[in-house]
C-alpha positions as CSV (number, residue, x, y, z in Angstrom):
1,X,8.6,-86.0,58.8
2,X,5.7,-84.3,56.4
3,X,7.2,-81.1,56.5
4,X,10.4,-82.3,55.2
5,X,8.9,-84.4,52.6
6,X,7.1,-81.5,51.7
7,X,10.2,-79.0,52.0
8,X,12.5,-81.3,49.6
9,X,9.7,-81.4,46.7
10,X,9.4,-77.6,46.9
11,X,12.8,-77.0,46.7
12,X,13.6,-79.6,44.5
13,X,11.1,-77.5,42.0
14,X,12.4,-74.1,43.2
15,X,15.9,-74.5,43.2
16,X,17.6,-76.3,39.7
17,X,21.3,-75.9,41.9
18,X,19.8,-78.4,44.7
19,X,21.6,-81.7,43.7
20,X,21.1,-84.1,46.8
21,X,17.9,-84.8,48.8
22,X,20.6,-84.3,52.2
23,X,21.5,-80.6,50.9
24,X,17.8,-80.1,52.2
25,X,19.4,-79.2,56.2
26,X,21.7,-76.6,54.4
27,X,18.8,-74.7,52.9
28,X,18.2,-71.5,55.2
29,X,14.1,-71.6,54.1
30,X,14.0,-75.1,55.9
31,X,16.5,-74.6,58.9
32,X,14.9,-70.8,59.8
33,X,11.2,-72.7,59.1
34,X,12.2,-75.9,61.6
35,X,13.0,-72.9,64.7
36,X,10.1,-71.1,63.2
37,X,7.9,-74.3,64.1
38,X,9.3,-75.0,67.7
39,X,8.9,-70.9,68.7
40,X,5.5,-71.0,67.2
41,X,4.7,-73.6,69.3
42,X,5.9,-71.9,72.4
43,X,4.4,-68.8,71.4
44,X,0.8,-70.2,70.8
45,X,1.3,-71.5,74.2
46,X,2.2,-68.0,75.9
47,X,5.5,-69.4,76.9
48,X,7.1,-66.3,75.3
49,X,10.6,-66.4,76.2
50,X,10.9,-69.8,74.9
51,X,9.2,-68.8,71.7
52,X,12.1,-65.6,71.4
53,X,14.7,-67.8,72.0
54,X,14.4,-70.3,69.3
55,X,13.4,-67.4,67.1
56,X,16.7,-65.4,67.7
57,X,18.4,-69.1,67.4
58,X,16.7,-69.3,63.7
59,X,17.7,-65.6,62.9
60,X,21.2,-66.0,64.1
61,X,21.8,-69.5,61.9
62,X,20.5,-68.6,58.6
63,X,20.2,-64.3,58.8
64,X,16.3,-64.5,58.3
65,X,13.8,-63.5,61.1
66,X,10.6,-64.6,61.6
67,X,8.1,-63.7,64.6
68,X,7.0,-66.5,66.7
69,X,3.6,-65.2,66.3
70,X,3.5,-64.6,62.9
71,X,1.2,-67.2,61.0
72,X,2.8,-69.3,57.8
73,X,1.0,-71.5,55.6
74,X,2.3,-74.4,53.7
75,X,5.3,-74.5,50.9
76,X,6.7,-71.1,51.9
77,X,9.6,-70.7,50.2
78,X,12.4,-68.2,50.9
79,X,15.8,-67.8,48.8
80,X,18.6,-67.3,49.9
81,X,16.9,-65.8,52.5
82,X,19.4,-63.2,54.2
83,X,17.7,-60.4,55.7
84,X,14.4,-61.1,55.7
85,X,12.3,-60.3,58.3
86,X,8.5,-61.1,59.0
87,X,6.4,-59.3,61.6
88,X,4.6,-60.8,64.5
89,X,0.7,-60.3,63.2
90,X,1.8,-61.2,59.3
91,X,0.0,-63.9,57.7
92,X,1.6,-65.9,54.8
93,X,-0.4,-68.8,53.5
94,X,0.0,-71.3,51.0
95,X,2.8,-71.2,48.0
96,X,4.2,-67.9,48.7
97,X,8.1,-67.6,47.6
98,X,10.4,-64.5,49.2
99,X,13.5,-63.6,48.1
100,X,16.1,-62.3,50.0
101,X,15.9,-59.0,51.9
102,X,12.1,-58.9,51.6
103,X,10.3,-57.1,54.6
104,X,6.8,-57.8,56.2
105,X,6.8,-55.2,58.4
106,X,4.6,-53.0,60.5
107,X,4.1,-49.1,60.7
108,X,1.8,-48.6,63.8
109,X,3.3,-49.4,67.2
110,X,0.0,-50.9,68.5
111,X,-0.9,-54.2,69.4
112,X,-3.5,-54.9,66.7
113,X,-2.6,-56.6,63.6
114,X,-0.5,-54.3,61.6
115,X,1.8,-56.4,59.5
116,X,0.6,-57.7,55.6
117,X,-1.4,-60.6,54.4
118,X,-0.2,-62.4,51.8
119,X,-2.1,-65.0,49.9
120,X,-1.8,-68.2,48.1
121,X,0.4,-68.1,45.3
122,X,2.2,-65.1,45.9
123,X,6.3,-64.1,44.6
124,X,7.5,-61.0,45.9
125,X,11.2,-60.3,44.8
126,X,14.1,-59.3,46.3
127,X,14.5,-56.0,49.0
128,X,10.8,-55.7,48.5
129,X,9.6,-53.9,51.3
130,X,5.6,-54.9,51.9
131,X,4.5,-52.5,55.0
132,X,1.6,-52.2,57.1
133,X,-2.0,-54.4,57.8
134,X,-2.5,-54.9,53.4
135,X,-3.4,-57.6,51.4
136,X,-1.3,-58.9,49.0
137,X,-4.1,-60.8,46.5
138,X,-3.3,-64.3,45.2
139,X,-1.2,-64.5,42.0
140,X,0.6,-61.3,42.7
141,X,3.7,-60.4,41.8
142,X,5.6,-57.5,43.8
143,X,8.9,-56.3,42.4
144,X,12.3,-56.3,43.4
145,X,13.1,-53.0,45.5
146,X,9.3,-51.9,45.5
147,X,7.2,-50.1,48.3
148,X,4.4,-51.4,49.3
149,X,1.8,-49.6,51.4
150,X,-1.8,-50.3,49.7
151,X,-3.6,-53.5,48.8
152,X,-2.6,-55.6,46.1
153,X,-5.3,-57.1,43.9
154,X,-5.4,-61.0,42.5
155,X,-3.1,-61.6,39.4
156,X,-1.3,-58.2,39.5
157,X,2.3,-57.0,39.5
158,X,3.0,-54.1,40.9
159,X,6.8,-52.5,41.1
160,X,8.4,-49.1,42.1
161,X,8.4,-47.0,44.6
162,X,5.5,-46.4,45.8
163,X,3.9,-49.8,44.0
164,X,2.2,-49.5,41.2
165,X,0.0,-51.9,39.2
166,X,2.7,-52.5,36.1
């Protein structure tokens, strides 16, 4: 219940199009995070088939793919969401906003950490690709369509392909 209340407050703050509390149950960001929480529970208890099952159900329902092994903090908001991919070893801290088409992907085919870490209060624009075991620092912004292959410092804004500080 706490999660639902937090999400209502978050979505009301982030999306002025929300007109009623019941709309929360229609938001892909909310729906996929419910599936993620179930999948992550099973993943942490080494029930990998069930974890993947719930992860896949969430992906099919919302178009957002969150691997059950990813670590997600509080107040993640995925605006629109379609095409978002969050890899297995990704870490997303608190108060992060992702727009549609964002990929937090790996570039190595290994079992160790291979996906990005996103620190607190980061905003990642539509279709940005953040690839590899890199860190996006607190309060950073990643522009739409950027391809980020290196760490981004705190309070920095990066844009372009490859991403460069603005």
